[in-house]
ZATILO-230103 format. One record per atom (N, C-alpha, C): atom name; residue in one letter; x, y, z; residue number from 1. Coordinates in nm, 2 decimals, decimal comma, padded with zeros to 4 digits, always signed. Example, Ala and Ser with C-alpha at 12.3 -4.5 7.8 and 13.67 -1.06 7.14 Angstrom:
! ZATILO-230103
<site: N code: A east: +01,32 north: -00,57 up: +00,78 pos: 1> .
<site: CA code: A east: +01,23 north: -00,45 up: +00,78 pos: 1> .
<site: C code: A east: +01,32 north: -00,33 up: +00,78 pos: 1> .
<site: N code: S east: +01,28 north: -00,22 up: +00,71 pos: 2> .
<site: CA code: S east: +01,37 north: -00,11 up: +00,71 pos: 2> .
<site: C code: S east: +01,29 north: +00,00 up: +00,79 pos: 2> .
This chain:
! ZATILO-230103
<site: N code: X east: -01,19 north: +00,17 up: -00,10 pos: 1> .
<site: CA code: X east: -01,18 north: +00,10 up: +00,00 pos: 1> .
<site: C code: X east: -01,26 north: +00,07 up: +00,05 pos: 1> .
<site: N code: X east: -01,30 north: -00,06 up: +00,11 pos: 2> .
<site: CA code: X east: -01,45 north: -00,06 up: +00,21 pos: 2> .
<site: C code: X east: -01,35 north: -00,10 up: +00,37 pos: 2> .
<site: N code: X east: -01,39 north: -00,14 up: +00,44 pos: 3> .
<site: CA code: X east: -01,42 north: -00,13 up: +00,58 pos: 3> .
<site: C code: X east: -01,35 north: -00,25 up: +00,60 pos: 3> .
<site: N code: X east: -01,41 north: -00,33 up: +00,56 pos: 4> .
<site: CA code: X east: -01,35 north: -00,48 up: +00,57 pos: 4> .
<site: C code: X east: -01,22 north: -00,53 up: +00,49 pos: 4> .
<site: N code: X east: -01,17 north: -00,45 up: +00,39 pos: 5> .
<site: CA code: X east: -01,04 north: -00,49 up: +00,35 pos: 5> .
<site: C code: X east: -00,99 north: -00,39 up: +00,40 pos: 5> .
<site: N code: X east: -00,95 north: -00,37 up: +00,54 pos: 6> .
<site: CA code: X east: -00,81 north: -00,30 up: +00,58 pos: 6> .
<site: C code: X east: -00,81 north: -00,37 up: +00,70 pos: 6> .
<site: N code: X east: -00,65 north: -00,37 up: +00,71 pos: 7> .
<site: CA code: X east: -00,53 north: -00,45 up: +00,80 pos: 7> .
<site: C code: X east: -00,60 north: -00,35 up: +00,95 pos: 7> .
<site: N code: X east: -00,64 north: -00,38 up: +01,04 pos: 8> .
<site: CA code: X east: -00,66 north: -00,31 up: +01,17 pos: 8> .
<site: C code: X east: -00,51 north: -00,33 up: +01,26 pos: 8> .
<site: N code: X east: -00,54 north: -00,44 up: +01,33 pos: 9> .
<site: CA code: X east: -00,44 north: -00,49 up: +01,43 pos: 9> .
<site: C code: X east: -00,33 north: -00,46 up: +01,45 pos: 9> .
<site: N code: X east: -00,25 north: -00,38 up: +01,50 pos: 10> .
<site: CA code: X east: -00,15 north: -00,36 up: +01,51 pos: 10> .
<site: C code: X east: -00,08 north: -00,47 up: +01,52 pos: 10> .
<site: N code: X east: -00,11 north: -00,56 up: +01,56 pos: 11> .
<site: CA code: X east: +00,02 north: -00,68 up: +01,57 pos: 11> .
<site: C code: X east: +00,04 north: -00,76 up: +01,43 pos: 11> .
<site: N code: X east: -00,12 north: -00,76 up: +01,35 pos: 12> .
<site: CA code: X east: -00,11 north: -00,82 up: +01,28 pos: 12> .
<site: C code: X east: -00,04 north: -00,76 up: +01,12 pos: 12> .
<site: N code: X east: -00,06 north: -00,62 up: +01,18 pos: 13> .
<site: CA code: X east: +00,02 north: -00,51 up: +01,08 pos: 13> .
<site: C code: X east: +00,18 north: -00,55 up: +01,09 pos: 13> .
<site: N code: X east: +00,20 north: -00,51 up: +01,21 pos: 14> .
<site: CA code: X east: +00,40 north: -00,55 up: +01,23 pos: 14> .
<site: C code: X east: +00,41 north: -00,73 up: +01,19 pos: 14> .
<site: N code: X east: +00,34 north: -00,81 up: +01,16 pos: 15> .
<site: CA code: X east: +00,33 north: -00,92 up: +01,12 pos: 15> .
<site: C code: X east: +00,37 north: -00,95 up: +01,00 pos: 15> .
<site: N code: X east: +00,29 north: -00,83 up: +00,92 pos: 16> .
<site: CA code: X east: +00,32 north: -00,82 up: +00,79 pos: 16> .
<site: C code: X east: +00,46 north: -00,78 up: +00,71 pos: 16> .
<site: N code: X east: +00,49 north: -00,71 up: +00,80 pos: 17> .
<site: CA code: X east: +00,60 north: -00,63 up: +00,80 pos: 17> .
<site: C code: X east: +00,71 north: -00,67 up: +00,81 pos: 17> .
<site: N code: X east: +00,76 north: -00,77 up: +00,91 pos: 18> .
<site: CA code: X east: +00,83 north: -00,86 up: +00,95 pos: 18> .
<site: C code: X east: +00,85 north: -00,99 up: +00,87 pos: 18> .
<site: N code: X east: +00,76 north: -01,04 up: +00,87 pos: 19> .
<site: CA code: X east: +00,74 north: -01,17 up: +00,80 pos: 19> .
<site: C code: X east: +00,72 north: -01,17 up: +00,65 pos: 19> .
<site: N code: X east: +00,70 north: -01,06 up: +00,61 pos: 20> .
<site: CA code: X east: +00,62 north: -01,05 up: +00,44 pos: 20> .
<site: C code: X east: +00,76 north: -01,04 up: +00,36 pos: 20> .
<site: N code: X east: +00,68 north: -01,05 up: +00,21 pos: 21> .
<site: CA code: X east: +00,80 north: -01,02 up: +00,12 pos: 21> .
<site: C code: X east: +00,78 north: -00,90 up: +00,12 pos: 21> .
<site: N code: X east: +00,87 north: -00,79 up: +00,04 pos: 22> .
<site: CA code: X east: +00,88 north: -00,67 up: -00,03 pos: 22> .
<site: C code: X east: +00,95 north: -00,65 up: -00,15 pos: 22> .
<site: N code: X east: +00,85 north: -00,52 up: -00,18 pos: 23> .
<site: CA code: X east: +00,91 north: -00,47 up: -00,30 pos: 23> .
<site: C code: X east: +00,91 north: -00,33 up: -00,29 pos: 23> .
<site: N code: X east: +01,01 north: -00,29 up: -00,34 pos: 24> .
<site: CA code: X east: +01,03 north: -00,09 up: -00,32 pos: 24> .
<site: C code: X east: +01,03 north: -00,06 up: -00,47 pos: 24> .
<site: N code: X east: +00,99 north: +00,10 up: -00,50 pos: 25> .
<site: CA code: X east: +01,09 north: +00,20 up: -00,57 pos: 25> .
<site: C code: X east: +01,06 north: +00,32 up: -00,52 pos: 25> .
<site: N code: X east: +01,10 north: +00,42 up: -00,57 pos: 26> .
<site: CA code: X east: +01,15 north: +00,54 up: -00,50 pos: 26> .
<site: C code: X east: +01,01 north: +00,57 up: -00,41 pos: 26> .
<site: N code: X east: +00,90 north: +00,59 up: -00,42 pos: 27> .
<site: CA code: X east: +00,76 north: +00,63 up: -00,39 pos: 27> .
<site: C code: X east: +00,71 north: +00,57 up: -00,26 pos: 27> .
<site: N code: X east: +00,70 north: +00,42 up: -00,32 pos: 28> .
<site: CA code: X east: +00,61 north: +00,31 up: -00,22 pos: 28> .
<site: C code: X east: +00,71 north: +00,22 up: -00,18 pos: 28> .
<site: N code: X east: +00,70 north: +00,15 up: -00,07 pos: 29> .
<site: CA code: X east: +00,70 north: +00,00 up: -00,03 pos: 29> .
<site: C code: X east: +00,59 north: -00,09 up: -00,04 pos: 29> .
<site: N code: X east: +00,60 north: -00,19 up: -00,10 pos: 30> .
<site: CA code: X east: +00,44 north: -00,28 up: -00,07 pos: 30> .
<site: C code: X east: +00,54 north: -00,40 up: +00,02 pos: 30> .
<site: N code: X east: +00,48 north: -00,44 up: +00,14 pos: 31> .
<site: CA code: X east: +00,47 north: -00,57 up: +00,21 pos: 31> .
<site: C code: X east: +00,36 north: -00,65 up: +00,18 pos: 31> .
<site: N code: X east: +00,41 north: -00,77 up: +00,17 pos: 32> .
<site: CA code: X east: +00,24 north: -00,87 up: +00,12 pos: 32> .
<site: C code: X east: +00,29 north: -01,00 up: +00,18 pos: 32> .
<site: N code: X east: +00,21 north: -01,08 up: +00,23 pos: 33> .
<site: CA code: X east: +00,19 north: -01,18 up: +00,31 pos: 33> .
<site: C code: X east: +00,10 north: -01,28 up: +00,28 pos: 33> .
<site: N code: X east: +00,07 north: -01,38 up: +00,26 pos: 34> .
<site: CA code: X east: -00,01 north: -01,51 up: +00,21 pos: 34> .
<site: C code: X east: -00,10 north: -01,49 up: +00,34 pos: 34> .
<site: N code: X east: -00,24 north: -01,55 up: +00,29 pos: 35> .
<site: CA code: X east: -00,37 north: -01,57 up: +00,42 pos: 35> .
<site: C code: X east: -00,43 north: -01,68 up: +00,33 pos: 35> .
<site: N code: X east: -00,53 north: -01,73 up: +00,45 pos: 36> .
<site: CA code: X east: -00,63 north: -01,80 up: +00,45 pos: 36> .
<site: C code: X east: -00,76 north: -01,74 up: +00,34 pos: 36> .
<site: N code: X east: -00,79 north: -01,66 up: +00,39 pos: 37> .
<site: CA code: X east: -00,92 north: -01,57 up: +00,32 pos: 37> .
<site: C code: X east: -00,89 north: -01,55 up: +00,21 pos: 37> .
<site: N code: X east: -01,05 north: -01,50 up: +00,11 pos: 38> .
<site: CA code: X east: -00,97 north: -01,48 up: -00,02 pos: 38> .
<site: C code: X east: -01,04 north: -01,35 up: -00,08 pos: 38> .
<site: N code: X east: -01,02 north: -01,21 up: +00,06 pos: 39> .
<site: CA code: X east: -01,03 north: -01,13 up: +00,01 pos: 39> .
<site: C code: X east: -00,92 north: -01,05 up: +00,07 pos: 39> .
<site: N code: X east: -00,85 north: -00,93 up: -00,04 pos: 40> .
<site: CA code: X east: -00,73 north: -00,90 up: +00,01 pos: 40> .
<site: C code: X east: -00,78 north: -00,76 up: +00,12 pos: 40> .
<site: N code: X east: -00,66 north: -00,77 up: +00,17 pos: 41> .
<site: CA code: X east: -00,67 north: -00,63 up: +00,30 pos: 41> .
<site: C code: X east: -00,56 north: -00,58 up: +00,28 pos: 41> .
<site: N code: X east: -00,58 north: -00,43 up: +00,30 pos: 42> .
<site: CA code: X east: -00,47 north: -00,32 up: +00,28 pos: 42> .
<site: C code: X east: -00,42 north: -00,25 up: +00,40 pos: 42> .
<site: N code: X east: -00,32 north: -00,21 up: +00,44 pos: 43> .
<site: CA code: X east: -00,28 north: -00,11 up: +00,57 pos: 43> .
<site: C code: X east: -00,21 north: +00,00 up: +00,48 pos: 43> .
<site: N code: X east: -00,20 north: +00,12 up: +00,51 pos: 44> .
<site: CA code: X east: -00,11 north: +00,22 up: +00,44 pos: 44> .
<site: C code: X east: -00,04 north: +00,28 up: +00,57 pos: 44> .
<site: N code: X east: +00,12 north: +00,30 up: +00,56 pos: 45> .
<site: CA code: X east: +00,14 north: +00,35 up: +00,65 pos: 45> .
<site: C code: X east: +00,21 north: +00,49 up: +00,60 pos: 45> .
<site: N code: X east: +00,21 north: +00,61 up: +00,66 pos: 46> .
<site: CA code: X east: +00,25 north: +00,73 up: +00,66 pos: 46> .
<site: C code: X east: +00,32 north: +00,77 up: +00,74 pos: 46> .
<site: N code: X east: +00,47 north: +00,79 up: +00,73 pos: 47> .
<site: CA code: X east: +00,52 north: +00,85 up: +00,85 pos: 47> .
<site: C code: X east: +00,57 north: +00,99 up: +00,86 pos: 47> .
<site: N code: X east: +00,61 north: +01,06 up: +01,00 pos: 48> .
<site: CA code: X east: +00,59 north: +01,22 up: +01,05 pos: 48> .
<site: C code: X east: +00,68 north: +01,28 up: +00,94 pos: 48> .
<site: N code: X east: +00,76 north: +01,22 up: +00,88 pos: 49> .
<site: CA code: X east: +00,85 north: +01,32 up: +00,75 pos: 49> .
<site: C code: X east: +00,75 north: +01,34 up: +00,66 pos: 49> .
<site: N code: X east: +00,66 north: +01,29 up: +00,60 pos: 50> .
<site: CA code: X east: +00,58 north: +01,33 up: +00,50 pos: 50> .
<site: C code: X east: +00,48 north: +01,46 up: +00,51 pos: 50> .
<site: N code: X east: +00,49 north: +01,50 up: +00,64 pos: 51> .
<site: CA code: X east: +00,41 north: +01,61 up: +00,70 pos: 51> .
<site: C code: X east: +00,34 north: +01,64 up: +00,83 pos: 51> .
<site: N code: X east: +00,28 north: +01,75 up: +00,82 pos: 52> .
<site: CA code: X east: +00,16 north: +01,71 up: +00,95 pos: 52> .
<site: C code: X east: +00,09 north: +01,64 up: +00,94 pos: 52> .
<site: N code: X east: -00,03 north: +01,67 up: +01,03 pos: 53> .
<site: CA code: X east: -00,12 north: +01,55 up: +01,04 pos: 53> .
<site: C code: X east: -00,24 north: +01,56 up: +00,88 pos: 53> .
<site: N code: X east: -00,27 north: +01,65 up: +00,87 pos: 54> .
<site: CA code: X east: -00,35 north: +01,69 up: +00,74 pos: 54> .
<site: C code: X east: -00,30 north: +01,62 up: +00,63 pos: 54> .
<site: N code: X east: -00,11 north: +01,65 up: +00,58 pos: 55> .
<site: CA code: X east: -00,06 north: +01,63 up: +00,50 pos: 55> .
<site: C code: X east: -00,09 north: +01,44 up: +00,50 pos: 55> .
<site: N code: X east: -00,10 north: +01,41 up: +00,63 pos: 56> .
<site: CA code: X east: -00,06 north: +01,24 up: +00,62 pos: 56> .
<site: C code: X east: -00,23 north: +01,20 up: +00,54 pos: 56> .
<site: N code: X east: -00,27 north: +01,29 up: +00,64 pos: 57> .
<site: CA code: X east: -00,44 north: +01,24 up: +00,58 pos: 57> .
<site: C code: X east: -00,45 north: +01,22 up: +00,43 pos: 57> .
<site: N code: X east: -00,40 north: +01,34 up: +00,40 pos: 58> .
<site: CA code: X east: -00,43 north: +01,36 up: +00,24 pos: 58> .
<site: C code: X east: -00,37 north: +01,26 up: +00,19 pos: 58> .
<site: N code: X east: -00,25 north: +01,26 up: +00,20 pos: 59> .
<site: CA code: X east: -00,18 north: +01,11 up: +00,14 pos: 59> .
<site: C code: X east: -00,25 north: +00,99 up: +00,13 pos: 59> .
<site: N code: X east: -00,26 north: +00,92 up: +00,23 pos: 60> .
<site: CA code: X east: -00,36 north: +00,83 up: +00,28 pos: 60> .
<site: C code: X east: -00,52 north: +00,85 up: +00,19 pos: 60> .
<site: N code: X east: -00,59 north: +00,93 up: +00,16 pos: 61> .
<site: CA code: X east: -00,67 north: +00,94 up: +00,08 pos: 61> .
<site: C code: X east: -00,67 north: +00,92 up: -00,06 pos: 61> .
<site: N code: X east: -00,53 north: +00,94 up: -00,10 pos: 62> .
<site: CA code: X east: -00,49 north: +00,95 up: -00,25 pos: 62> .
<site: C code: X east: -00,43 north: +00,80 up: -00,27 pos: 62> .
<site: N code: X east: -00,36 north: +00,74 up: -00,16 pos: 63> .
<site: CA code: X east: -00,34 north: +00,61 up: -00,19 pos: 63> .
<site: C code: X east: -00,43 north: +00,50 up: -00,15 pos: 63> .
<site: N code: X east: -00,57 north: +00,53 up: -00,13 pos: 64> .
<site: CA code: X east: -00,69 north: +00,43 up: -00,12 pos: 64> .
<site: C code: X east: -00,77 north: +00,46 up: -00,22 pos: 64> .
<site: N code: X east: -00,73 north: +00,55 up: -00,32 pos: 65> .
<site: CA code: X east: -00,78 north: +00,58 up: -00,46 pos: 65> .
<site: C code: X east: -00,70 north: +00,54 up: -00,55 pos: 65> .
<site: N code: X east: -00,58 north: +00,51 up: -00,51 pos: 66> .
<site: CA code: X east: -00,44 north: +00,47 up: -00,62 pos: 66> .
<site: C code: X east: -00,50 north: +00,31 up: -00,60 pos: 66> .
<site: N code: X east: -00,56 north: +00,26 up: -00,46 pos: 67> .
<site: CA code: X east: -00,55 north: +00,10 up: -00,47 pos: 67> .
<site: C code: X east: -00,71 north: +00,09 up: -00,51 pos: 67> .
<site: N code: X east: -00,79 north: +00,14 up: -00,50 pos: 68> .
<site: CA code: X east: -00,92 north: +00,13 up: -00,57 pos: 68> .
<site: C code: X east: -00,95 north: +00,16 up: -00,74 pos: 68> .
<site: N code: X east: -00,84 north: +00,20 up: -00,81 pos: 69> .
<site: CA code: X east: -00,79 north: +00,20 up: -00,89 pos: 69> .
<site: C code: X east: -00,76 north: +00,09 up: -00,96 pos: 69> .
<site: N code: X east: -00,63 north: +00,03 up: -00,90 pos: 70> .
<site: CA code: X east: -00,53 north: -00,11 up: -00,92 pos: 70> .
<site: C code: X east: -00,59 north: -00,21 up: -00,84 pos: 70> .
<site: N code: X east: -00,72 north: -00,22 up: -00,78 pos: 71> .
<site: CA code: X east: -00,76 north: -00,32 up: -00,71 pos: 71> .
<site: C code: X east: -00,79 north: -00,47 up: -00,78 pos: 71> .
<site: N code: X east: -00,82 north: -00,45 up: -00,97 pos: 72> .
<site: CA code: X east: -00,81 north: -00,62 up: -01,01 pos: 72> .
<site: C code: X east: -00,63 north: -00,66 up: -01,01 pos: 72> .
<site: N code: X east: -00,57 north: -00,57 up: -01,02 pos: 73> .
<site: CA code: X east: -00,41 north: -00,60 up: -01,01 pos: 73> .
<site: C code: X east: -00,35 north: -00,69 up: -00,88 pos: 73> .
<site: N code: X east: -00,43 north: -00,65 up: -00,74 pos: 74> .
<site: CA code: X east: -00,44 north: -00,75 up: -00,63 pos: 74> .
<site: C code: X east: -00,44 north: -00,90 up: -00,61 pos: 74> .
<site: N code: X east: -00,36 north: -00,95 up: -00,60 pos: 75> .
<site: CA code: X east: -00,40 north: -01,15 up: -00,55 pos: 75> .
<site: C code: X east: -00,48 north: -01,10 up: -00,44 pos: 75> .
<site: N code: X east: -00,62 north: -01,19 up: -00,45 pos: 76> .
<site: CA code: X east: -00,72 north: -01,22 up: -00,33 pos: 76> .
<site: C code: X east: -00,65 north: -01,26 up: -00,19 pos: 76> .
<site: N code: X east: -00,59 north: -01,35 up: -00,18 pos: 77> .
<site: CA code: X east: -00,53 north: -01,41 up: -00,09 pos: 77> .
<site: C code: X east: -00,41 north: -01,36 up: +00,02 pos: 77> .
<site: N code: X east: -00,40 north: -01,26 up: +00,01 pos: 78> .
<site: CA code: X east: -00,27 north: -01,16 up: +00,06 pos: 78> .
<site: C code: X east: -00,33 north: -01,05 up: +00,14 pos: 78> .
<site: N code: X east: -00,26 north: -01,03 up: +00,24 pos: 79> .
<site: CA code: X east: -00,25 north: -00,91 up: +00,28 pos: 79> .
<site: C code: X east: -00,16 north: -00,79 up: +00,26 pos: 79> .
<site: N code: X east: -00,17 north: -00,68 up: +00,26 pos: 80> .
<site: CA code: X east: -00,06 north: -00,61 up: +00,18 pos: 80> .
<site: C code: X east: -00,03 north: -00,48 up: +00,27 pos: 80> .
<site: N code: X east: +00,06 north: -00,45 up: +00,26 pos: 81> .
<site: CA code: X east: +00,08 north: -00,29 up: +00,37 pos: 81> .
<site: C code: X east: +00,14 north: -00,25 up: +00,27 pos: 81> .
<site: N code: X east: +00,11 north: -00,07 up: +00,27 pos: 82> .
<site: CA code: X east: +00,19 north: -00,01 up: +00,19 pos: 82> .
<site: C code: X east: +00,22 north: +00,15 up: +00,26 pos: 82> .
<site: N code: X east: +00,38 north: +00,13 up: +00,25 pos: 83> .
<site: CA code: X east: +00,42 north: +00,26 up: +00,33 pos: 83> .
<site: C code: X east: +00,49 north: +00,33 up: +00,19 pos: 83> .
<site: N code: X east: +00,47 north: +00,49 up: +00,26 pos: 84> .
<site: CA code: X east: +00,47 north: +00,58 up: +00,17 pos: 84> .
<site: C code: X east: +00,62 north: +00,66 up: +00,21 pos: 84> .
<site: N code: X east: +00,69 north: +00,69 up: +00,12 pos: 85> .
<site: CA code: X east: +00,85 north: +00,71 up: +00,13 pos: 85> .
<site: C code: X east: +00,82 north: +00,90 up: +00,12 pos: 85> .
<site: N code: X east: +00,90 north: +00,94 up: +00,16 pos: 86> .
<site: CA code: X east: +00,92 north: +01,07 up: +00,19 pos: 86> .
<site: C code: X east: +00,92 north: +01,17 up: +00,03 pos: 86> .
<site: N code: X east: +00,94 north: +01,15 up: -00,05 pos: 87> .
<site: CA code: X east: +00,93 north: +01,19 up: -00,22 pos: 87> .
<site: C code: X east: +00,81 north: +01,22 up: -00,24 pos: 87> .
<site: N code: X east: +00,70 north: +01,09 up: -00,22 pos: 88> .
<site: CA code: X east: +00,59 north: +01,10 up: -00,26 pos: 88> .
<site: C code: X east: +00,49 north: +01,21 up: -00,28 pos: 88> .
<site: N code: X east: +00,55 north: +01,33 up: -00,26 pos: 89> .
<site: CA code: X east: +00,44 north: +01,47 up: -00,25 pos: 89> .
<site: C code: X east: +00,50 north: +01,55 up: -00,33 pos: 89> .
<site: N code: X east: +00,60 north: +01,52 up: -00,43 pos: 90> .
<site: CA code: X east: +00,65 north: +01,62 up: -00,50 pos: 90> .
<site: C code: X east: +00,58 north: +01,59 up: -00,65 pos: 90> .
<site: N code: X east: +00,53 north: +01,46 up: -00,63 pos: 91> .
<site: CA code: X east: +00,45 north: +01,42 up: -00,76 pos: 91> .
<site: C code: X east: +00,31 north: +01,48 up: -00,79 pos: 91> .
<site: N code: X east: +00,27 north: +01,48 up: -00,92 pos: 92> .
<site: CA code: X east: +00,16 north: +01,48 up: -00,98 pos: 92> .
<site: C code: X east: +00,08 north: +01,37 up: -00,94 pos: 92> .
<site: N code: X east: -00,05 north: +01,34 up: -00,96 pos: 93> .
<site: CA code: X east: -00,12 north: +01,28 up: -00,92 pos: 93> .
<site: C code: X east: -00,10 north: +01,14 up: -01,04 pos: 93> .
<site: N code: X east: -00,14 north: +01,21 up: -01,15 pos: 94> .
<site: CA code: X east: -00,08 north: +01,10 up: -01,29 pos: 94> .
<site: C code: X east: +00,02 north: +01,03 up: -01,27 pos: 94> .
<site: N code: X east: +00,14 north: +01,10 up: -01,22 pos: 95> .
<site: CA code: X east: +00,26 north: +01,02 up: -01,18 pos: 95> .
<site: C code: X east: +00,27 north: +00,92 up: -01,08 pos: 95> .
<site: N code: X east: +00,17 north: +00,95 up: -00,98 pos: 96> .
<site: CA code: X east: +00,16 north: +00,87 up: -00,88 pos: 96> .
<site: C code: X east: +00,09 north: +00,73 up: -00,88 pos: 96> .
<site: N code: X east: -00,03 north: +00,78 up: -00,96 pos: 97> .
<site: CA code: X east: -00,11 north: +00,65 up: -01,02 pos: 97> .
<site: C code: X east: +00,00 north: +00,56 up: -01,11 pos: 97> .
<site: N code: X east: +00,10 north: +00,65 up: -01,25 pos: 98> .
<site: CA code: X east: +00,18 north: +00,56 up: -01,31 pos: 98> .
<site: C code: X east: +00,31 north: +00,48 up: -01,18 pos: 98> .
<site: N code: X east: +00,36 north: +00,53 up: -01,13 pos: 99> .
<site: CA code: X east: +00,40 north: +00,49 up: -01,02 pos: 99> .
<site: C code: X east: +00,40 north: +00,37 up: -00,96 pos: 99> .
<site: N code: X east: +00,26 north: +00,39 up: -00,90 pos: 100> .
<site: CA code: X east: +00,20 north: +00,27 up: -00,79 pos: 100> .
<site: C code: X east: +00,15 north: +00,18 up: -00,92 pos: 100> .
<site: N code: X east: +00,13 north: +00,22 up: -01,02 pos: 101> .
<site: CA code: X east: +00,07 north: +00,09 up: -01,09 pos: 101> .
<site: C code: X east: +00,19 north: -00,02 up: -01,14 pos: 101> .
<site: N code: X east: +00,28 north: +00,05 up: -01,17 pos: 102> .
<site: CA code: X east: +00,40 north: -00,02 up: -01,21 pos: 102> .
<site: C code: X east: +00,45 north: -00,14 up: -01,10 pos: 102> .
<site: N code: X east: +00,45 north: -00,06 up: -00,97 pos: 103> .
<site: CA code: X east: +00,51 north: -00,14 up: -00,87 pos: 103> .
<site: C code: X east: +00,42 north: -00,23 up: -00,84 pos: 103> .
<site: N code: X east: +00,28 north: -00,24 up: -00,84 pos: 104> .
<site: CA code: X east: +00,19 north: -00,33 up: -00,82 pos: 104> .
<site: C code: X east: +00,22 north: -00,43 up: -00,96 pos: 104> .
<site: N code: X east: +00,18 north: -00,42 up: -01,06 pos: 105> .
<site: CA code: X east: +00,25 north: -00,53 up: -01,15 pos: 105> .
<site: C code: X east: +00,38 north: -00,57 up: -01,13 pos: 105> .
<site: N code: X east: +00,46 north: -00,50 up: -01,07 pos: 106> .
<site: CA code: X east: +00,63 north: -00,58 up: -01,05 pos: 106> .
<site: C code: X east: +00,58 north: -00,70 up: -00,95 pos: 106> .
<site: N code: X east: +00,49 north: -00,68 up: -00,80 pos: 107> .
<site: CA code: X east: +00,50 north: -00,72 up: -00,74 pos: 107> .
<site: C code: X east: +00,41 north: -00,85 up: -00,77 pos: 107> .
<site: N code: X east: +00,31 north: -00,84 up: -00,82 pos: 108> .
<site: CA code: X east: +00,24 north: -00,97 up: -00,93 pos: 108> .
<site: C code: X east: +00,31 north: -01,05 up: -01,01 pos: 108> .
<site: N code: X east: +00,40 north: -01,00 up: -01,06 pos: 109> .
<site: CA code: X east: +00,47 north: -01,07 up: -01,15 pos: 109> .
<site: C code: X east: +00,60 north: -01,17 up: -01,07 pos: 109> .
<site: N code: X east: +00,66 north: -01,12 up: -01,01 pos: 110> .
<site: CA code: X east: +00,73 north: -01,16 up: -00,88 pos: 110> .
<site: C code: X east: +00,72 north: -01,28 up: -00,79 pos: 110> .
<site: N code: X east: +00,55 north: -01,30 up: -00,82 pos: 111> .
<site: CA code: X east: +00,53 north: -01,44 up: -00,73 pos: 111> .
<site: C code: X east: +00,56 north: -01,56 up: -00,77 pos: 111> .
């Protein structure tokens, strides 16, 4: 994930969460909102229930990698916020990849 693909301002982050559509499974919640640009932007939220700062940063790195692997599945004119649920760290990476890919496909098919 490149720097220009990150949802940074807190105001925008909250706007996407409160006014956008969302989809979820047991491990992820994906919020999405349409925008005028043609570059998708991503935000990652990991709550304190997922562990200490080191653990949360590891989870964010893994999710960035999941986003990079599945980048072709995301539509270009949307902002996405990906929230991680508590059960996330109980999975192996291959299972995380499968769950994330399935949810992203579900998001793209529901539009």
